[in-house]
KOLDREN-974159 format. One line per field, with one value per residue (C-alpha): x, z negated, y negated; residue in one letter. Coordinates in pm, 1 decimal, padded with zeros to 6 digits, always signed. Layout:
% KOLDREN-974159
u	c(X, ...) $
w	c(Z, ...) $
v	c(Y, ...) $
res	c(A, ...) $
END
This chain:
% KOLDREN-974159
u	c(+10210.3, +10536.5, +10400.0, +10118.8, +10349.9, +10588.8, +10280.4, +10176.7, +10520.5, +10559.4, +10208.0, +10293.9, +10628.0, +10460.1, +10214.6, +10476.9, +10541.6, +10161.3, +10154.8, +10486.5, +10317.6, +10000.4, +10211.9, +10429.9, +10100.1, +09939.6, +10263.2, +10260.2, +09900.0, +09991.1, +10277.4, +10055.1, +09782.5, +10027.9, +10180.0, +09831.0, +09775.3, +10105.3, +10053.8, +09703.0, +09815.4, +10126.8, +09896.8, +09654.4, +09943.0, +10075.7, +09729.8, +09686.8, +10046.4, +09946.6, +09641.1, +09834.5, +10084.1, +09799.4, +09669.6, +10015.8, +10038.2, +09670.1, +09742.0, +10068.7, +09901.9, +09627.8, +09875.9, +10047.4, +09693.8, +09602.9, +09948.0, +09857.0, +09542.7, +09684.4, +09348.1, +09322.7, +09559.2, +09330.7, +08982.8, +08845.8, +08922.0, +08559.9, +08556.2, +08893.0, +08772.3, +08457.9, +08679.2, +08910.0, +08597.3, +08465.3, +08801.4, +08844.4, +08504.1, +08593.4, +08854.9, +08761.8, +09112.0, +09153.1, +09094.2, +09145.3, +09318.1, +09458.5, +09676.3, +09929.1, +10110.8, +10491.2, +10455.3, +10253.4, +09906.8, +09614.7, +09434.0, +09219.9, +09106.3, +08835.8, +08773.7, +08650.2, +08789.6, +09130.4, +09108.7, +09384.1, +09535.3, +09918.4, +10117.5, +10448.0, +10579.3, +10512.0, +10828.1, +10672.6, +10603.2, +10943.6, +11092.3, +10881.0, +10994.6, +11332.0, +11217.8, +11107.2, +10891.9, +10633.9, +10731.6, +10535.6, +10509.0, +10473.5, +10145.2, +09995.7, +09664.9, +09498.2, +09487.1, +09155.6, +08957.7, +09137.1, +09160.5, +09480.0, +09633.2, +09953.4, +10020.7, +10185.8, +10324.7, +10439.4, +10578.6, +10462.2, +10708.2, +10678.3, +10983.8, +11176.0, +11005.7, +10757.0, +10398.5, +10210.2, +10221.7, +09967.0, +09874.1, +09695.7, +09603.4, +09559.0, +09279.8, +09473.4, +09178.7, +08952.5, +09207.6, +09269.2, +08903.6, +08930.6, +09231.9, +09023.0, +08833.4, +09163.6, +09198.2, +09062.8, +09223.0, +09056.8, +09190.1, +09160.7, +09278.9, +09453.4, +09636.7, +09802.9, +10142.2, +10386.6, +10764.5, +10832.7, +10613.1, +10318.0, +09968.0, +09764.6, +09452.0, +09330.8, +09037.3, +08973.8, +08746.1, +08753.5, +08654.1, +08935.9, +09214.9, +09499.9, +09679.8, +10026.1, +10272.0, +10576.7, +10807.3, +10595.6, +10596.6, +10969.0, +10998.1, +10762.7, +10991.1, +11242.5, +10999.8, +10906.2, +10611.8, +10585.6, +10502.4, +10628.0, +10597.0, +10511.7, +10786.5, +10567.7, +10333.3, +10022.3, +09650.6, +09761.6, +10000.3, +09930.9, +10071.0, +10146.2, +10118.1, +10305.4, +10227.4, +10468.1, +10324.5, +10502.6, +10503.9, +10590.0, +10742.8, +10426.0, +10265.6, +09946.8, +09961.8, +09731.0, +09707.3, +09570.0, +09527.6, +09662.1, +09636.2, +09348.1, +09580.6, +09820.6, +09532.7, +09386.7, +09731.7, +09765.9, +09419.7, +09508.3, +09835.8, +09632.5, +09371.0, +09637.4, +09787.9, +09475.7, +09369.6, +09704.6, +09657.2, +09303.4, +09425.4, +09705.3, +09465.5, +09203.1, +09475.9, +09635.2, +09311.7, +09234.0, +09574.0, +09597.5, +09246.1, +09380.5, +09717.4, +09519.4, +09284.4, +09550.5, +09883.4, +09882.4, +09607.9, +09794.8, +10129.0, +09983.4, +09840.5, +10173.5, +10367.9, +10142.7, +10185.2, +10552.3, +10521.7, +10348.1, +10603.6, +10879.4, +10701.9, +10700.9, +10341.6, +10373.3, +10006.5, +09842.3, +09859.7, +09813.3, +09530.3, +09552.6, +09257.9, +09366.8, +09284.1, +09657.7, +09743.4, +10080.8, +09962.0, +09793.3, +10124.9, +10306.2, +10078.0, +10096.9, +10473.3, +10484.8, +10242.2, +10452.0, +10770.5, +10604.6, +10484.5, +10837.1, +10985.5, +10718.0, +10793.0, +11166.6, +11128.6, +10946.5, +11188.0, +11527.9, +11755.9, +11972.9, +11714.4, +11396.3, +11204.2, +11015.2, +11254.9, +11250.4, +11007.9, +10766.8, +10755.7, +10657.8, +10368.5, +10265.3, +10302.3, +10041.8, +09799.3, +09833.1, +09755.2, +09455.9, +09328.7, +09389.0, +09205.9, +08901.1, +08863.0, +09069.3, +09261.2, +09595.4, +09940.9, +10292.7, +10613.9, +10939.2, +11294.1, +11556.3, +11925.1, +12196.1, +12422.1, +12801.2, +12748.9, +13020.1, +13268.6, +13136.4, +13180.5, +13530.2, +13621.5, +13451.6, +13418.5, +13099.9, +13014.6, +12963.7, +12784.1, +12545.6, +12471.2, +12404.1, +12170.1, +11985.6, +11939.7, +11815.9, +11593.8, +11440.6, +11390.7, +11198.0, +10992.2, +10893.9, +10776.4, +10494.4, +10154.5, +09871.8, +09826.6, +09868.2, +10201.5, +10535.7, +10895.0, +11120.8, +11486.7, +11536.1, +11881.8, +12235.9, +12183.7, +11855.2, +11513.4, +11156.6, +10842.3, +10473.2, +10272.0, +09893.7, +09872.6, +09854.2, +09890.4, +10229.9, +10244.5, +10152.3, +10392.5, +10662.9, +10605.9, +10629.3, +10936.4, +11119.2, +11044.9, +11198.8, +11511.5, +11552.6, +11505.5, +11811.6, +12013.8, +11920.3, +12082.1, +12402.0, +12609.6, +12963.0, +13032.8, +13378.3, +13349.8, +13023.7, +12988.7, +12754.9, +12996.3, +12715.0, +12492.9, +12226.1, +11959.1, +11829.7, +11465.6, +11262.5, +10889.5, +10607.1, +10233.5, +10036.5, +09840.8, +09491.3, +09538.5, +09905.3, +10089.8, +10324.8, +10615.5, +10583.7, +10538.6, +10847.6, +11047.5, +10929.9, +11012.3, +11363.0, +11399.1, +11304.8, +11581.8, +11826.4, +11706.4, +11754.2, +12106.6, +12186.0, +12051.0, +12310.0, +12177.9, +12021.6, +11691.3, +11334.9, +11244.1, +10904.5, +10837.0, +10616.8, +10917.0, +11122.8, +11345.8, +11704.5, +11768.8, +11898.2, +12248.3, +12253.7, +12172.9, +12484.1, +12492.1, +12779.1, +13081.0, +13076.8, +12694.0, +12489.5, +12337.0, +12674.8, +12817.0, +12535.6, +12558.5) $
w	c(-06829.3, -06976.5, -07335.0, -07230.6, -07057.7, -07369.8, -07592.6, -07392.6, -07404.3, -07788.6, -07846.3, -07616.1, -07810.7, -08156.0, -08041.6, -07894.0, -08213.6, -08237.3, -07864.9, -07938.4, -08252.2, -08052.6, -07779.8, -08031.0, -08212.0, -07888.9, -07823.0, -08169.3, -08129.9, -07788.0, -07946.2, -08219.6, -08006.0, -07795.2, -08111.9, -08232.1, -07883.7, -07874.1, -08220.6, -08164.8, -07832.0, -08025.2, -08294.1, -08041.9, -07872.6, -08198.1, -08260.5, -07926.8, -07947.6, -08283.2, -08128.6, -07844.5, -08091.8, -08290.5, -07965.5, -07887.8, -08224.9, -08194.0, -07847.5, -07952.9, -08243.3, -08002.9, -07780.9, -08063.3, -08154.1, -07820.3, -07776.2, -08089.8, -07951.0, -07802.6, -07713.9, -07433.8, -07231.9, -07232.5, -07147.2, -06813.0, -06663.4, -06705.8, -07078.0, -07114.1, -06949.8, -07156.5, -07471.9, -07357.6, -07253.7, -07600.4, -07755.1, -07497.0, -07573.6, -07937.5, -07831.0, -07666.0, -07552.8, -07380.3, -06998.3, -06951.9, -07093.2, -06865.1, -06895.8, -06613.8, -06503.8, -06506.4, -06132.7, -06211.4, -06103.5, -06329.2, -06407.5, -06690.1, -06727.0, -06919.5, -06593.0, -06335.7, -06049.9, -06162.6, -06144.9, -05873.5, -05848.0, -05847.5, -06060.8, -05978.0, -05810.6, -06125.3, -06301.2, -06645.8, -06557.9, -06435.2, -06743.8, -06981.0, -06867.3, -07019.7, -07322.1, -07651.9, -07730.4, -07561.6, -07235.4, -07142.5, -06787.6, -06639.6, -06578.9, -06277.5, -06108.0, -06185.6, -05899.9, -06012.7, -06147.3, -05986.3, -06327.8, -06457.3, -06709.1, -06896.5, -06891.5, -07165.0, -07108.6, -07360.6, -07250.9, -07453.9, -07470.3, -07569.8, -07592.9, -07466.4, -07157.5, -07055.3, -07068.0, -06980.3, -07014.5, -07205.2, -07009.2, -07202.0, -07006.2, -07197.6, -07060.0, -07050.4, -06864.2, -07156.4, -07408.8, -07209.3, -07259.0, -07626.3, -07643.0, -07516.9, -07845.5, -08021.7, -07849.6, -07995.0, -07725.9, -07406.3, -07141.0, -06770.3, -06635.9, -06739.3, -06527.1, -06575.5, -06435.0, -06398.0, -06452.7, -06092.5, -06128.1, -05919.6, -06027.2, -06071.5, -06214.3, -06268.1, -06400.2, -06368.3, -06618.5, -06456.4, -06102.9, -05875.1, -06073.9, -05854.3, -05910.7, -06072.3, -05812.9, -05719.1, -05931.8, -06237.3, -06171.7, -06129.6, -06487.4, -06619.4, -06540.3, -06805.8, -07057.0, -07390.1, -07575.5, -07611.1, -07439.0, -07115.9, -07140.2, -06851.3, -06665.3, -06607.5, -06828.9, -06618.3, -06568.9, -06407.7, -06697.6, -06830.1, -07116.3, -07000.4, -07284.9, -07214.9, -07427.7, -07324.8, -07380.5, -07675.4, -07480.4, -07125.0, -06921.3, -06813.1, -06945.2, -07001.4, -06897.1, -06993.7, -06869.8, -07116.0, -06965.2, -07172.4, -06910.3, -07101.7, -07383.3, -07164.6, -07001.0, -07336.3, -07461.0, -07133.9, -07197.9, -07539.0, -07416.7, -07148.2, -07406.4, -07634.3, -07353.6, -07237.4, -07602.8, -07654.7, -07345.7, -07446.0, -07804.5, -07641.9, -07421.9, -07694.6, -07936.5, -07663.1, -07573.4, -07945.2, -08014.2, -07691.2, -07768.4, -08120.4, -07981.1, -07718.8, -07981.4, -08249.5, -08048.3, -07670.5, -07619.5, -07851.0, -07685.6, -07335.7, -07438.4, -07595.7, -07286.4, -07060.7, -07279.1, -07274.6, -06885.8, -06885.7, -07101.2, -06885.3, -06579.1, -06749.7, -06869.6, -07218.9, -07253.0, -07362.1, -07689.4, -07772.5, -07988.4, -08059.3, -08220.5, -08380.2, -08695.8, -08780.6, -08966.3, -08824.1, -08483.3, -08641.4, -08812.2, -08488.8, -08274.9, -08525.8, -08539.3, -08137.7, -08143.5, -08391.3, -08183.5, -07866.2, -08047.6, -08181.0, -07832.4, -07662.2, -07910.3, -07853.7, -07491.5, -07511.0, -07774.5, -07746.3, -07963.4, -08068.2, -08164.8, -08220.2, -07967.4, -07663.5, -07385.1, -07002.8, -06946.0, -07222.7, -07079.2, -06733.8, -06895.2, -07075.4, -06741.1, -06598.5, -06882.7, -06846.4, -06483.5, -06537.7, -06811.0, -06590.5, -06296.1, -06506.3, -06760.0, -06626.0, -06960.0, -06883.6, -07044.1, -07056.7, -07003.9, -07164.5, -07068.1, -07341.6, -07292.6, -07562.5, -07464.0, -07381.4, -07542.6, -07336.0, -07494.2, -07828.9, -07768.5, -07644.0, -07959.8, -08236.5, -08060.3, -07961.6, -08305.9, -08411.4, -08093.7, -08166.2, -08500.1, -08350.6, -08094.1, -08377.9, -08564.3, -08254.9, -08187.9, -08540.8, -08494.5, -08178.6, -08348.6, -08610.9, -08339.5, -08186.6, -08366.5, -08187.7, -08094.3, -07725.5, -07748.6, -07688.6, -07777.3, -07558.6, -07479.3, -07091.1, -07078.0, -07229.9, -07402.5, -07218.3, -07403.5, -07284.2, -07466.8, -07350.9, -07522.4, -07513.3, -07476.9, -07149.5, -07270.7, -07179.0, -07483.2, -07722.0, -07560.0, -07561.5, -07924.5, -08024.3, -07816.4, -07957.2, -08303.6, -08180.3, -08045.7, -08371.2, -08563.0, -08371.8, -08424.0, -08790.7, -08824.9, -08832.0, -08647.7, -08574.7, -08212.6, -08147.3, -07777.6, -07756.1, -07714.0, -07997.1, -08219.3, -08326.7, -08154.3, -07957.9, -07681.0, -07370.0, -07283.0, -06964.1, -06948.9, -06699.2, -06711.7, -06514.6, -06245.0, -06127.2, -05871.9, -05967.5, -06129.7, -06424.3, -06213.8, -06018.5, -06336.6, -06482.4, -06169.6, -06215.9, -06594.8, -06480.6, -06275.8, -06558.5, -06769.8, -06518.7, -06515.1, -06893.5, -06855.8, -06580.5, -06823.7, -07084.2, -07249.7, -07605.1, -07486.9, -07363.5, -06994.1, -06825.8, -06453.4, -06467.4, -06484.8, -06197.1, -06099.2, -05981.8, -05626.6, -05586.6, -05501.6, -05842.6, -06040.0, -06207.8, -06006.8, -06085.8, -05879.2, -05560.9, -05572.1, -05253.8, -05357.9, -05445.8, -05105.6, -04927.0, -05094.5) $
v	c(-14239.7, -14162.2, -14175.7, -13948.1, -13708.9, -13705.9, -13654.2, -13345.4, -13203.6, -13266.0, -13100.4, -12814.1, -12757.2, -12785.6, -12514.8, -12280.7, -12106.9, -12032.9, -11899.4, -11700.4, -11553.8, -11465.8, -11285.6, -11104.8, -11007.0, -10879.7, -10674.6, -10543.3, -10437.0, -10274.1, -10073.9, -09975.9, -09858.0, -09653.1, -09512.9, -09402.0, -09252.1, -09072.6, -08933.8, -08814.5, -08647.4, -08494.5, -08376.1, -08215.9, -08038.2, -07898.8, -07749.6, -07610.8, -07449.5, -07285.6, -07159.6, -06989.3, -06854.6, -06705.5, -06558.2, -06416.7, -06247.1, -06119.0, -05972.4, -05812.4, -05636.1, -05528.5, -05389.2, -05188.8, -05061.8, -04927.5, -04764.9, -04558.4, -04416.2, -04099.9, -03956.7, -04197.3, -03990.2, -03688.7, -03827.7, -03923.6, -04261.3, -04354.6, -04277.0, -04437.9, -04768.0, -04760.5, -04754.0, -05027.6, -05235.8, -05205.8, -05317.8, -05600.5, -05740.5, -05772.2, -06048.3, -06352.3, -06430.5, -06096.7, -06088.1, -05718.5, -05410.7, -05133.2, -04835.3, -04809.7, -04479.0, -04502.9, -04583.8, -04904.7, -04782.8, -04851.0, -04533.2, -04661.7, -05020.2, -05234.7, -05400.4, -05146.1, -05330.9, -05275.6, -04903.5, -04788.0, -05124.8, -05126.1, -05354.4, -05209.8, -05522.5, -05741.7, -05841.6, -05786.2, -05419.2, -05333.4, -05528.8, -05332.7, -04976.8, -04988.9, -05217.4, -05080.4, -05404.9, -05594.5, -05811.6, -06103.7, -06238.4, -06578.8, -06771.0, -06602.6, -06552.3, -06216.1, -05965.9, -05841.4, -06146.2, -06441.5, -06609.4, -06747.6, -06508.6, -06423.1, -06037.3, -05838.7, -05494.3, -05230.0, -04893.1, -04593.6, -04305.9, -03940.3, -03716.0, -04006.0, -04045.1, -04318.6, -04172.8, -04492.0, -04870.8, -05083.1, -05378.7, -05665.8, -05968.1, -06305.5, -06522.1, -06848.5, -07028.2, -06943.4, -07071.5, -07378.3, -07474.4, -07424.9, -07646.0, -07935.0, -07931.5, -08010.1, -08338.0, -08661.2, -08863.9, -08895.0, -08655.2, -08742.4, -08401.5, -08078.3, -07819.1, -07477.9, -07490.7, -07185.9, -07180.9, -07286.1, -07593.8, -07460.1, -07578.5, -07257.6, -07432.7, -07778.1, -07956.5, -08321.2, -08509.7, -08847.4, -08920.4, -09016.3, -08888.0, -08789.6, -08453.8, -08448.8, -08525.8, -08337.9, -08571.4, -08504.7, -08137.7, -08126.3, -08299.7, -08030.0, -07737.7, -07838.6, -07991.3, -07828.3, -07907.1, -08293.0, -08606.5, -08755.3, -09133.6, -09351.3, -09529.4, -09846.0, -10038.0, -10130.4, -10021.2, -09686.4, -09594.4, -09236.0, -09017.0, -08668.8, -08408.3, -08084.7, -07765.3, -07489.0, -07138.6, -06971.2, -06627.2, -06738.9, -07007.5, -07157.3, -07476.7, -07654.6, -08015.1, -08293.2, -08650.2, -08918.7, -09252.1, -09553.1, -09833.5, -09987.4, -10039.3, -10247.6, -10410.1, -10516.7, -10639.1, -10832.0, -10991.0, -11083.0, -11260.3, -11432.7, -11537.5, -11682.0, -11866.8, -12007.8, -12084.1, -12263.4, -12462.6, -12569.0, -12653.6, -12862.4, -13034.2, -13112.7, -13227.5, -13441.2, -13590.7, -13677.3, -13804.3, -14015.2, -14159.9, -14245.6, -14375.1, -14591.6, -14725.7, -14794.4, -14871.7, -14847.2, -15113.4, -15358.0, -15285.0, -15344.9, -15673.7, -15763.3, -15649.0, -15857.9, -16162.5, -16112.5, -16087.9, -16421.3, -16587.6, -16454.0, -16608.9, -16934.3, -16945.4, -17083.3, -17208.1, -16891.9, -16706.9, -16339.3, -16202.0, -15814.5, -15650.5, -15335.1, -15132.8, -15153.9, -15465.2, -15460.5, -15578.3, -15873.6, -15962.2, -15911.7, -16109.5, -16398.7, -16394.1, -16402.0, -16681.7, -16876.0, -16802.2, -16925.2, -17225.5, -17291.9, -17228.7, -17450.8, -17730.0, -17672.6, -17687.1, -18030.3, -18173.1, -18338.2, -18115.2, -18417.4, -18685.5, -18483.3, -18700.8, -18579.7, -18476.3, -18535.8, -18238.7, -18362.3, -18697.1, -18560.1, -18392.7, -18708.9, -18896.3, -18653.0, -18715.8, -19091.0, -19070.5, -18848.2, -19087.2, -19378.6, -19232.2, -19108.8, -19386.6, -19676.9, -19693.8, -19839.9, -19803.7, -19945.0, -19778.6, -19936.6, -19819.6, -19860.3, -19836.7, -19868.7, -20153.1, -20056.0, -19718.5, -19542.9, -19785.8, -19714.3, -19326.5, -19389.9, -19575.1, -19368.6, -19038.3, -18824.8, -18701.6, -19071.9, -19143.7, -18854.5, -18993.8, -19334.6, -19159.3, -18992.8, -19331.6, -19514.8, -19232.8, -19249.1, -19632.7, -19564.9, -19291.7, -19555.1, -19799.7, -19597.6, -19633.7, -19464.1, -19087.4, -19139.9, -19327.0, -19126.0, -19185.5, -18979.3, -18959.5, -19007.6, -18903.9, -18992.0, -19324.8, -19416.0, -19381.7, -19424.9, -19553.0, -19484.5, -19735.3, -19779.0, -20158.1, -20336.6, -20706.9, -20834.6, -21058.0, -20769.1, -20526.4, -20777.1, -20854.4, -20489.4, -20436.8, -20745.0, -20591.7, -20267.7, -20455.3, -20618.9, -20310.8, -20156.0, -20463.9, -20461.1, -20117.5, -20325.9, -20065.2, -20202.9, -20222.0, -20398.6, -20360.5, -20543.3, -20923.4, -20908.0, -20718.9, -20466.9, -20208.6, -20342.9, -20229.5, -20364.9, -20326.6, -20348.4, -20252.9, -20245.3, -20195.9, -19936.0, -20103.9, -19981.6, -19703.9, -19659.5, -19393.6, -19340.0, -19255.9, -19568.3, -19769.0, -19613.7, -19719.8, -20076.2, -20055.3, -19945.1, -20250.8, -20474.9, -20289.9, -20364.7, -20733.5, -20739.8, -20623.2, -20868.5, -21139.7, -21058.8, -20752.0, -20729.1, -20856.6, -20748.8, -20810.6, -20763.7, -20689.6, -21002.8, -21231.0, -21345.0, -21051.1, -21090.3, -20967.0, -20615.1, -20753.4, -20932.6, -20616.9, -20463.0, -20143.5, -19908.6, -19952.3, -19727.4, -19671.7, -19691.8, -20035.0, -20194.6, -20089.5, -20231.1, -20551.7) $
res	c(M, R, I, R, L, V, M, F, V, L, I, G, L, S, L, M, P, F, L, V, N, Q, I, L, L, A, Q, K, N, M, R, S, A, V, D, V, A, E, D, S, L, Q, L, S, L, G, R, A, E, D, M, F, A, D, A, Q, T, E, L, E, N, L, S, S, T, V, A, L, I, D, S, L, R, Y, V, S, P, E, Q, C, G, Q, T, L, S, E, I, A, N, A, Y, S, S, V, E, A, I, A, L, L, T, P, Q, G, T, A, Y, C, A, S, E, P, R, A, F, G, V, S, F, A, E, R, Q, Y, F, T, D, S, L, P, S, K, G, I, V, W, G, D, L, Q, V, S, K, V, T, G, R, V, I, V, A, S, A, R, A, V, R, H, A, G, E, V, S, F, V, V, L, V, L, L, D, V, A, A, L, K, D, Q, T, F, E, Q, F, Q, L, H, V, A, Q, A, A, L, V, N, G, K, G, D, I, L, D, R, I, A, F, D, D, G, V, A, P, F, D, A, A, T, R, E, R, L, R, S, A, G, T, G, I, L, K, P, E, T, R, D, A, A, S, T, L, I, G, V, M, K, L, P, M, A, D, G, R, I, V, F, S, A, P, I, G, Q, I, Y, A, E, A, R, R, E, M, I, A, A, I, V, L, T, C, L, E, T, L, V, I, A, V, F, L, L, A, A, L, E, L, L, I, L, R, G, L, R, R, I, A, Q, F, A, G, R, I, T, A, G, N, H, N, Q, R, V, I, V, R, S, P, L, P, E, F, A, V, L, S, S, A, L, N, M, M, I, D, T, L, E, K, A, S, F, T, D, A, L, T, G, L, A, N, R, R, S, L, E, V, H, F, G, R, C, D, E, R, L, G, K, T, G, V, G, F, S, I, A, M, I, D, I, D, H, F, K, L, F, N, D, R, F, G, H, A, T, G, D, A, V, L, R, M, V, G, E, T, L, R, G, S, I, S, S, E, G, E, V, A, A, R, Y, G, G, E, E, F, T, L, I, L, S, G, T, S, R, E, N, V, T, E, R, L, E, M, L, R, R, A, V, E, D, L, D, I, L, H, P, D, S, P, H, D, K, L, T, V, S, I, G, F, A, T, A, Q, P, G, G, A, A, Q, E, T, L, E, R, A, D, L, A, L, Y, A, A, K, A, A, G, R, N, R, V, E, S, E, A, R, P, Q, P, S, V, Q, D, L, P, W, P, E, G, S, V, A, A, V, A, S) $
END
């Protein structure tokens, strides 16, 4: 599980640069799209501003032209109004033309409804009286038509006195509609806002668009021609384009929604994250499958095998089937190590003979064979005579060399495959022989005894002046067991020692009493006797 988790983490980290690159690319595309929208809006605002500047110049020229028509003062209001109407109709941006008395009353106008209307309270009128040029007013709603206009006033003087004031009204609402044609970017709404921040006219092109709020209107009061960027980046984000009228303090305001740009960027980021996760999953599944096939399955088998070995089960061997040849080499090496360990665990390290553990395994096999087939066996116990005295005189190193020589002699005495030569412990050895005839076994053991004696190893502390062995043996009885046979052979060995050592004794011969056996001083048997 940890390997799989680490694999997922590593794959995720390896794909992290791709994910970061995709997110950065989405952000770059978002900024690029926003920049394009801003540039388009800025270009449209510039064109609209130029259009209003042209309209301002055109109306100022028109005002100057009307001021030069002196005959208008001497005709009837009807004839004057008709002339002004013809002039106004020639200009699409003109809402109306009127001549005002010095007191601010319209006595002649292109719009009949303006006749007799007083404009004396308008700031542009009062400012025009002392002025020698044209005075423009703020955005306002026309008294006569109800449309949003910007008024221009020029005082005409004769002999230093104001004879009349030329009033030309710019139809801002009509020009506003023309500005829409300048926009390539989608506009959600547009509004005409005076210098105080009041919305005089508004048109919504999208359903459900909320009017400009108070905070936005407050920002508009000090804004020139340009763009107010959104404070947040979400689906409701909007660019606000502001075009300040060149002749007045009013503004035309446009809102262009760019929330879809941020939404698209967010979708691209989410898609990049999802794609990276899917790629991580697919690559992880593929790599884990390959890892499972090539490595993990073999490692699990080896781990299970190691667990069985640790538990003491040395009977099994590991076979790992993998496309990687290294596993075959590893499994072969492990099996060889277990074989070596198994052999070492059943072999006496000093003599190379079977050890006590191996002997017990062979005892079990002998019992099984005796029970199933009735094939008997004999067990012989061999003890080196006075070996402690030999060790004390010559040292343990020489004693170990003698043990190896005796062990090699015992190994040479066994003939069939089922026979075993083992070191029982210390200077004691055990033979498992296939024969059950007392005469044949005795003959073979006598040959072994003489073979040890013929080694001619000096032993000054032995009555025989050389190294000798005492041997006792017993034959397995039907229904008996190897352990019981070993005990009888051990008794025969003690009989051989009691009879003077350097001899072979069988359990079939008369045995000395327990009291007569040479038990070690202080043993339970010696105390009992």
